[in-house]
C-alpha positions, -999 to 999 in steps of 0.1 A, spaced: -318 600 726 -339 628 707 -325 623 674 -326 584 678 -362 586 683 -370 606 649 -346 586 631 -369 554 644 -397 575 635 -389 582 599 -377 545 593 -415 530 602 -426 562 582 -405 548 553 -416 513 557 -456 525 564 -458 541 531 -439 513 513 -461 484 525 -494 512 514 -482 517 482 -474 478 477 -512 471 476 -526 476 440 -564 480 431 -578 476 399 -609 474 381 -610 449 351 -646 456 339 -672 484 350 -704 464 341 -730 489 321 -763 467 317 -761 454 283 -730 435 294 -741 423 330 -752 438 359 -752 439 397 -730 405 402 -729 391 438 -714 356 429 -679 349 435 -652 346 405 -639 311 392 -604 310 382 -592 287 352 -556 297 340 -559 331 334 -595 335 328 -621 343 351 -653 330 353 -685 345 366 -722 352 367 -741 388 369 -776 387 387 -792 408 359 -783 426 327 -777 411 296 -790 411 265 -828 398 278 -818 416 316 -822 388 332 -787 379 339 -755 362 322 -724 344 321 -690 356 313 -658 353 313 -628 378 311 -591 374 311 -568 380 348 -555 413 328 -588 427 319 -590 420 286 -612 395 265 -647 400 279 -674 377 271 -709 373 272 -708 337 272 -745 333 278 -779 356 286 -805 344 305 -841 346 298 -863 337 323 -873 304 308 -837 290 311 -830 308 347 -829 338 360 -810 364 387 -781 339 394 -766 349 431 -740 321 434 -707 314 412 -696 288 388 -673 255 394 -653 236 368 -653 201 357 -630 195 327 -644 219 304 -678 219 318 -692 251 340 -721 240 369 -740 265 385 -774 275 396 -801 304 389 -822 314 415 -852 322 399 -869 311 366 -865 278 346 -898 255 340 -913 261 370 -898 299 381 -884 285 411 -848 280 398 -824 253 383 -794 238 380 -773 240 347 -740 232 330 -722 251 302 -690 246 286 -663 272 292 -665 284 257 -705 288 261 -719 263 243 -741 234 251 -759 251 280 -781 225 294 -806 226 319 -798 196 347 -830 202 367 -855 226 372 -866 232 408 -905 230 413 -903 239 452 -912 204 462 -876 192 455 -866 226 465 -866 265 450 -846 294 446 -810 284 452 -788 314 462 -754 295 465 -734 273 442 -730 235 440 -700 213 453 -689 190 432 -674 157 441 -666 132 418 -697 129 391 -722 143 423 -731 178 431 -740 188 463 -761 218 472 -790 237 493 -821 255 479 -836 285 502 -870 275 500 -886 244 490 -887 209 502 -914 193 525 -918 219 551 -913 249 522 -876 258 544 -855 252 519 -837 218 519 -799 202 512 -795 179 481 -775 161 456 -777 151 423 -756 136 392 -738 155 369 -759 138 342 -788 150 359 -796 118 371 -805 104 410 -817 138 425 -821 125 462 -834 151 489 -808 149 517 -822 169 538 -859 193 548 -854 222 572 -880 227 597 -874 260 619 -865 239 650 -829 227 631 -829 258 605 -843 276 578 -835 294 544 -803 287 538 -787 307 513 -754 294 511 -732 263 498 -723 234 520 -683 222 522 -672 185 522 -652 169 546 -649 130 539 -686 119 538 -699 148 560 -712 181 544 -713 208 569 -733 242 562 -754 271 575 -792 281 576 -803 318 582 -831 314 602 -845 289 626 -824 270 654 -830 269 691 -834 308 690 -845 316 656 -813 333 649 -796 306 622 -774 273 627 -746 250 617 -750 218 610 -737 187 596 -750 157 572 -736 126 559 -738 129 518 -763 96 522 -786 121 543 -785 105 575 -768 117 607 -782 148 607 -767 174 637 -775 205 649 -737 217 656 -746 251 666 -773 276 675 -766 317 669 -780 341 696 -770 373 685 -745 373 711 -722 347 691 -737 356 655 -767 358 641 -782 351 605 -753 335 588 -762 339 551 -729 329 536 -710 294 535 -680 277 553 -647 274 546 -624 244 558 -591 241 568 -564 221 550 -565 195 582 -602 191 578 -610 195 613 -618 238 616 -645 258 600 -646 296 594 -676 315 590 -694 349 593 -724 359 602 -747 393 588 -755 403 622 -750 398 657 -716 396 672 -704 420 701 -715 453 674 -744 436 662 -724 442 628 -716 406 620 -683 386 631 -661 361 619 -659 325 641 -645 295 642 -653 259 653 -645 226 653 -657 200 629 -673 182 655 -692 211 670 -666 221 699 -644 250 706 -663 278 689 -645 309 691 -656 346 676 -623 360 657 -638 395 649 -666 414 655 -676 442 629 -689 477 634 -682 511 618 -647 518 600 -633 477 601 -664 473 581 -701 461 587 -724 430 573 -704 404 557 -719 391 523 -739 362 520 -702 343 511 -672 323 524 -638 335 535 -605 331 517 -580 309 535 -540 314 532 -519 296 556 -535 312 588 -548 342 573 -584 349 564 -592 373 538 -629 383 532 -649 412 527 -679 431 539 -707 448 522 -713 480 542 -691 502 564 -658 511 563 -643 550 556 -668 552 528 -696 525 543 -697 507 512 -677 479 524 -639 471 530 -615 441 522 -600 426 552 -577 395 567 -574 386 599 -552 357 615 -570 324 622 -555 328 660 -580 361 666 -552 384 661 -535 405 632 -568 423 618 -560 445 590 -587 463 567 -570 462 535 -593 487 514 -621 509 512 -645 504 487 -655 537 473 -684 550 442 -660 549 416 -636 515 424 -670 496 433 -694 492 462 -711 468 481 -690 435 476 -712 405 474 -689 377 465 -657 361 479 -626 366 473 -608 344 449 -567 340 454 -539 336 429 -505 339 446 -504 374 459 -532 387 438 -572 383 447 -601 387 426 -640 398 431 -669 418 425 -691 445 437 -731 444 432 -729 487 426 -702 513 423 -677 516 389 -680 539 359 -718 528 354 -725 518 389 -736 484 383 -710 465 396 -671 458 386 -649 435 386 -614 440 401 -580 427 410 -565 436 445 -530 426 442 -502 420 473 -523 421 506 -493 419 526 -500 454 543 -480 457 584 -507 489 590 -522 517 574 -528 553 583 -563 548 601 -561 512 614 -536 496 639 -539 460 656 -529 461 693 -527 429 709 -565 415 723 -575 449 714 -583 472 683 -576 508 674 -591 531 645 -581 568 641 -607 586 616 -608 607 597 -573 607 587 -563 628 572 -582 655 594 -575 693 603 -560 686 633 -590 668 650 -592 634 653 -613 606 667 -599 576 685 -618 545 691 -606 515 709 -619 480 716 -611 454 734 -595 442 773 -558 447 762 -556 483 759 -579 496 785 -552 506 806 -528 524 785 -511 556 770 -515 571 735 -485 595 727 -480 614 694 -446 626 682 -439 649 653 -412 643 629 -383 653 650 -395 628 676 -410 657 701 -442 644 720 -465 670 718 -497 650 728 -503 622 753 -535 608 765 -544 580 789 -570 553 774 -588 538 803 -618 521 787 -632 510 751 -647 546 737 -644 573 717 -617 598 722 -605 632 708 -567 635 700 -570 676 695 -541 685 674 -553 717 661 -523 734 673 -501 719 657 -487 726 620 -499 702 589 -477 675 584 -471 638 598 -472 626 631 -467 595 646 -486 579 671 -476 546 701 -498 528 722 -480 514 752 -498 493 779 -494 501 820 -467 477 816 -444 496 796 -443 470 770 -449 482 730 -488 474 718 -485 495 684 -481 523 663 -497 540 634 -497 576 614 -516 609 615 -518 631 591 -528 668 591 -536 688 563 -549 726 567 
């Protein structure tokens, strides 16, 4: 029996390390100032070319538009902002044919930012609209394209200076203020709008019934504005990002910057009708803190995203979670050398994700990265357990580990630790969601295995512990 148990554990170890090694993180570009600085927007993928913007750096220090091949080659500074034509772009680019569209948060003719277009080769830069505060100001997000019309939001400006939803033709004609925010029904939207049929959906970072932000819908003509959800800290607070629409067009997914169970942000879903709100994940600590002002990437029934802070190095993480709230996985911990404080979303192509970090890298000015094969079943310091969550840290350690458990599913369970021979060397009851010390300091260095078993004897999960002395 003991021999059989050891074989099973060793088989699990091999599978686990195979999964760990399958994830490949590569820095494609470390910014250094003159070629760009502190990117916060997401990347646009067209063929084998990525397009993006940096909020600073470039020839004039006001940011730039760039392209880079997916293998890290052929980096080109396509265009340099210079205040007059825009400055400090925080959003992302969209593509129509061979024309890119985007927004600069600051600068322009009146200093309130602008909407622009530019060819993919860097030629024919054109300002489509200079915001003047009355028609909006400081657009932080990304325009959404439908036919020949662009839809977007500004974080300030409009009649009440609380931001607005707008539309404009790609030619620069027919600008229309669709909705002015007014505190009661939201204020200061920082993200994008998404379109389903003839309805736009978005979020405002503040205002609403509890002044903690809200989720809304409005027709593409500006009619039928609806306050769909008011955030109240418990269900999230300060949603600075954007929504992700399901393939069916019936469900919205999003994140809040703070609030939730641990006041470090949360992942949620809600029907486009405004019903069936559900908190999918509450961030806090090693699983990430404070997701960026951006959106989730949906593939099948799995959501992928990043947090700006938290994780082992407190510099942000890449994570995934199933849309039914199960299967949370921390896929990568950012570090100073590999990129820190991601502010973007993930751009997906097959089993590869592309993204940016605002800081970190060789010059600490941010990086462009790719992360390949995120199909990792578990990791050495993290375990998804039914309706709860286990995190063990530090891992590796000198033999003293801390176990953090959250959720109702593991309030009455037992943790067992085995050595490579299948001998049980540690056991402890898990009676409530709090921190536990796992003291294996009397054990020799090496690999150990832990199981979490519920009170009824059902198997809840497993992981590894590494002792280094």
